[in-house]
N, C-alpha and C positions, 0 to 999 in steps of 0.2 A: 538240854536241847539237843535233838536227834540230828543225823547227818544226812546230807544229800549223797547221791552215787558219785558225783564226781569227788566230793571231800574224801571218800573212802576209799575209791580207787584211787587215786593220787597217793592218799598218806600209805597204803599198803606197798605201792611201789616206790616210795620215795627213798632214794639210799642214804643221802644225808644232805643238809643245809651247807650250800657253799658260802663264800667268804663275799661274793656278790650279792647274796641276799635272795637268790635263785635258788632251785633244788634240784639234784639230780636224780633223775627219775628211770628207773628201768623200764625198758619196753620188753613186751610179752612179745610182740611179732613185728618186724618190719617185712611190708610189701615192696617190692624193688620192681621197676620197669627200666626200660632201655633207654631212655633220654636223660635222667636224672643219674643214673648210676656210672656211667662210663670214668668220668673223673674222680668219683669216688673210691673206685677198685684202684685205679693208677695211684691214686694218691696212698693207697695201702702198699701197695708196690713199692713206692720210691722212700717207704718209710722203713721196709720189712716187716709189716705187721701181718698180723693173721686174721681172720673172722672170729670175733669171741664165741659167738653161740651161731654156727651154722645153721640149727636145725630151727632157729627161729627168726630165719631170713627165708623168705620165699620170692620167687621173681617169674613176671611173664612180660610177655611182650605185646602191646598195645597201641601204642600212638602214631608209630611212622608204620607200622604193617598195613599194605594197602588191602582193600575191600574187594577189589575184583579178581584179581590175579597174584596168588601169594606164592607163584612156583620160583626157585631160587635158581640162580642169584637175583634177588629182587631186583626191577627193571630200575629203582632210585638207587645210587651207587652209595649215596650217603646213608640210606636208609639198610642197606644190605651190610655194612659196616659196622652200624649199630646193632642190627642183629647178631651178626658174627660176633661182636664185642662181648654183649650178655651171655650168648653160648659160652665163650672162653672163659668169662670171668666167674659164672655161675659152677662149670667144670673144676676149674682150678680151685675156688676158694669151699668147694662142697656144698654148695647151697642149691635148693630143690628148684627146678626149672620146670615150668608147666608149658609143654614142650608143641608148639603146633603142629608138628607131623605126629603127635600121640593123641590130637583131639582135646588138648588140656588149655590151650591158651584162650586168652577173653581179657577184658577190659578189668585192669587190678581191682576194680572195686566192686565187680560182679562176680569174678573165679575166687576173691577171698571168701565170702558169705557161701557162695555154692558149693565150695568144697568143705565147710565146716572150720576155717581156719580162724575165722573171724566168732569170737564166742564172749559171752558177758564178762564183765569185770577185767579185761584184759586193757592193757595199755598198746596201741596199735600207732605206728608211724608209716610213711611213706612220703617220698620224694614227688607227692603230686598234692595240689588243695584240695580236693576233693574227698580227701581220706577221710575226711568227717564222716561219710557216708556209713563206716561200721559203727558209729555209735548208735544205731537203730539196733543193735543188740546188746546195750547197756554197755558198752565198752569206749574208753577215752580215745580217741583216734585224731591225730594231729597230721596235717601237712607240713612237709621238713623241706627244707633247701640242700642242695647237693652237698655242701660243707657237713651237714648233719646227717647225710646217708654215711657221710665216710666215719663219723663219730660213733653212730650206732654200730655198723660193720665191726669197728674195732673193739667198742666196749659195751654195746647193747644199751646204750644209756644216753638219755638227752638232757641240756640242761635248760630250765624251764620256770618261770615265774608262777605263782599260783593265781588262779583266774577267781573272777567273782562268778556266780551261778545266777541265771534269771531261769524263771520257771515259765514255760510259755503253755497257756491251755487253750485249746479248741474244744469248746463242749457244743453239745446239741448234735443234729444230724445233718451230713453235708446233704444238698438237693442233689438230685439225679442231673448228670452231666457235668458234675463238679467232682476232680479227680485230685490226688496227693500232689501234683504238681500247680494245680491251683489254689493249693493250701500253701505250698512253701511261697509264690509268687505274692500272696496276699498279707503273708507274715513280712515277708521284705517291702513291700509297698507300706506296711504300716510302721516297722521298725526302722527301714532306711539301710542302706548298704555300709554304714559306719555303726549302727546301733547296737552291734554286738562286739565292738572293740573292748577288749579287756574280759570277756564274755565267755563261760560256757552255759549253752543252751539245753535246758530240760524240758522237752515236749511233753505234754501231759493232756490230759482231759478226755471226755468221749471218743472224740475223732481218733485219738492214737492209740487208745485203748482197743478201738473196733478196725484199726488199720490191720491188712497182712503186712508180714515182714518188707515185702518188695516197697510198699507205700510207706512204709518208715523209712525206708533207704531212701525213697527219694526225697522225703523232707529233709533228713538229716545229710544228706549229700550236698544242699543248698545253705549249709547253716555258715558257711565260710564266706558266702556271696553277701551274708547280712554282717560281715566282720568279726563273727564268731571265732573263737581258735577252735571250737568243737562243739558238737549238738550231738542230745544221744536219747534215746526212749528207755524206761526203766523196763528190765528182763522181765516176761512172764510166760504163760502157757504156749501163748503163740509162737516166743522165742524157741522155747523148748522143743515145740514139734518140730519147728522149721530144721532144726539142727539134729535132732535125731536121727540116726543112722548114715548121717553124711561122713564122708571119708576119712577128717581129720577129728571128727568129734569124739568125745569119750566114749567109751563100752562098758557094758557088762557094772561091775560095782563102780567103776571110777566114772560112771554117767551119775549115780545115784549122789557121790560125793562132789562133781561138778556142780548139779543142778542145786545141792544145799550151799555151795559158795556162791553161786547165782543169786540165789534169795537171800542171801545175807547182806550184799551189795547193794541192794534196791536203796532207794531213799525212804528215810524214816517218815512215818505220818507227820512228824512234829518236826520236820527237816528245817532248816534257816535258808532262807534263799535272799540275797540281796534286791532282786526285782521280781514281781509278778504281774504278767499281763494275761487277759483274759478276753477270748475272742467267740463270738456267736457262729457256729459252724454257718446257720442259715443265710447270713450276711454274704457268705461268699460266692462268688460266680466264676465262671470262666475266665482265667486271667490272660491278657496277652501285654508284651513289653512293647513300649513305643519308642523307647530312647537308647542310651548306651552303657546302661548299668542295669542288672537284673530287678533293682528296685524302683526302675521309672516303668511303670506299668499301668494299667486301668483294668476294670471289667470289657469284656468283648463289646458290650453295647455302650461302653463309655467315651470320653473326648479326650483328647489330648489336654491336658491342664495347663493354664496360663501361668506364667511364669512368677506372676506376684503369689501364687499360691505357697510358694516356697520360701524358704528363709532366704534371706539375702546373701548369706554365703555360699549356699547351693544354686543360686541364679546364675551364674558364670557357667556350669556345668549344663543345667537346662537350656542355655540358649546355644551352647554347643550342641547337645543333643538335638535339637530341632535345625540346626544348619546341617548336620551329618546327616539325619534321616531323613530330610527333605520336608519334615511335618510343620504344622503351624499350629499353635493353640486354638482349642477349641474344633478342631478338625476330630470327625470320629474316625474310629479304627477301623469298622465295618465299611467293607470296599476298596480297601487297601489290595493293589495288584501283588500278587506273589510271582516268583519266578521258579523256587527251589522250596520242596516240602522234605525234612529230614525227620524220620524218626528212629531214634537211637541215643546213646551215649553213656555213662554212668549214670546217668540221674533218670534215662527211661529207655534203656537198651535190653531190659529183662522180659523173660516170657510173658508175665502178667499186662505189661505195658502193652505187647503187641495183640493178647486176648481181649483187651479193652476195644481194641480197633476192630478185630475179625468177628467180637460178639455183635456190633453194628453193621456190617457190611456183609458177612456173610449170608449167600442167598438174593442179595439185592445187587442190583444192576449200576452199581456207582462205577464212575471211570475218572481219572484223573486230568484234569483241564489240558487240552492239545499241547499250550504254552510251558506248561510246568513239567520240571525234572524232578521226579520224585522217587527217595530211596529209601531203604527200610534196611536198618543195619544192627544185627543181633549183638548184644553185648558180650556173646562167648560161645566157642563153639558148641558146647553143652547146650545151651539156648537154640542155636540154630540147628542142632540135631532134632530137640523136640519140637521146634515150630515143622520141619520137615515132616517128622512124624505126625503129626496132627493136620497134616497137608496144610498150613497157614502160608507157605512160601507159594504156594498156587493159587490160593485167594487174593495175595496181595497180588501178586504177577497179573492175574487176568484183571485186577482193578487198575493195571497201568504203573504201579511201583514196580522199581527197580531192586531184586531183593540181593543183599551182598554178603559177602564172609565177615565174620567177626573183627569188630576193632573199634578204635575210637572215632574214626571216620570225621566228617565235616564238624565236628564237635569243636576240633582246634585247628583241622586240615593242616597236619602235620605229615600228610599223605596225598595221592593224588585226587582224593574228593575234597572240592575247593568251588568257592562262590568265583564268578566271574563279573569284573568292573562291579555296577551299580546294583546288581542282582539284589532282590528281597527274598530271604529265606524264611518260612515258617517252621520251626526248629523246637525240638523237643530237648534241646542239649541245656546247659547251665550257665552260658556266658553270652553276653551280647556288644561284647565289646566291639570298639573299631577295629576292623580288620581281623575280628577273633576268627572268622570261618575262612581264610585264606585269601581274600582280596581285600586290600588297603580301602577302597570303597564299598566294600559288600555292607548289607543290613540286615540284622538280624532280628526277629520277633520270635520271642521264647511265647512258649504253649505247652498245654498238654499233648501226649500223642493224640487221643481223640480230635482234639482240635486242630492238629496239623493236617490229618486225615482229611477233615470236613474243608480245611483250606486249599489242601490240593484238589478235592474235587470240584469246587468252585473256583478255581484260579483267583481267589482272593478271599480277603478275611472275611468269614460269616460265624455265624453262633453255630457251634457243633449241635447244640440242642436241637435247632430248628431243622438243621441239613438231616438230622437222623431222628427226626420226631421222637427225641425222648421225653417221655413222660414226664410230668410234675408230681410232686408229692401229693398224696391224694389228701384234698382238703385243702391245698396249701394255695 
């Protein structure tokens, strides 16, 4: 019987089986950011340890960096302290730091792929839960905690258990106005936020075969929201063409050797899976969350489900979501007033995410509703430069969006971009947890960038297909 990519890459990177039953697994790359690394570096100093493989660690700053004014020193003294710490730590330990002043900075899960650091068949880790994003390239990518960041700095290894593998196929063709974010939210809706516990998710089928790399990244990004430890797509020509010529991608003969390796780690046709689920792409519609987990969602034309539709052990959380969000069972999502619209984050802060919106508003007279605060935040300085070169910033600004500098921004609000009070935010980010966007009572509705733009213009939840007059499939 054949093996899945997960099994192949895991086995290739296993150093040994530990007495605990776990495995010591070599990490090909650790991405580092300013929030989860200071204590890890301090621990190295306290013990007199060095970084074992500095060249296999790359750092950036994203969570705390402001998106309005990045002049030094930063206005937030704690943010400035964290920024100084990563500068000092990377210099002292000889680690590559993607510096803002050199135009290299960006969200950790965006700069890794765009620089060609993320490659198929790798093991990757980062002190950030959405490291699963890198699995879009056929890598095994894991979010880890600060103590594990320390361990990888010191040994370049992690201790971990072997996962089961679930293959998730989405076959057929997506309907117009349905995007990768909708696919991710649909899968979470069907499998639940705990359905992936103990699993790696392998995404496959017609939809993923035809997705761009950035679309694959969006879905892999949210694997962790379903409880999966990682999620990946098998590498193919789309993967290789994306990587070709990037800064850290192999060159010349090394490229040919790399592609041969990448091809070898793909899942075998007869690979064993612990579970297989199959979905019809035509059934997926634009999705919107209504609750306090990414799995609490419905199609934009749907209604808030009744508590009796859920298992008994889930019902207390559903009641909590009703109370926190101010929704009632049977209530339609359409027409819900919004106060803030946010397009950005490691889920949807790439160039193609903004292109999808621009393609629908260019040359048309759409304006953000007067009561809505709308912001557009590129995921990296490279994305921001390209947006400017294509005049996307001008189009967004004319439509009433505030176009910001690169950073995590309002995804988790460890910076000045925060909700106020009970504001409702239409957001392209990845989490709608209570207090996630900076206000302990703020409310988040997750959706695709195109849906966020439509809601910003309407001032309430609407179907983007109607707002932008997106045609249906011929004959559908």
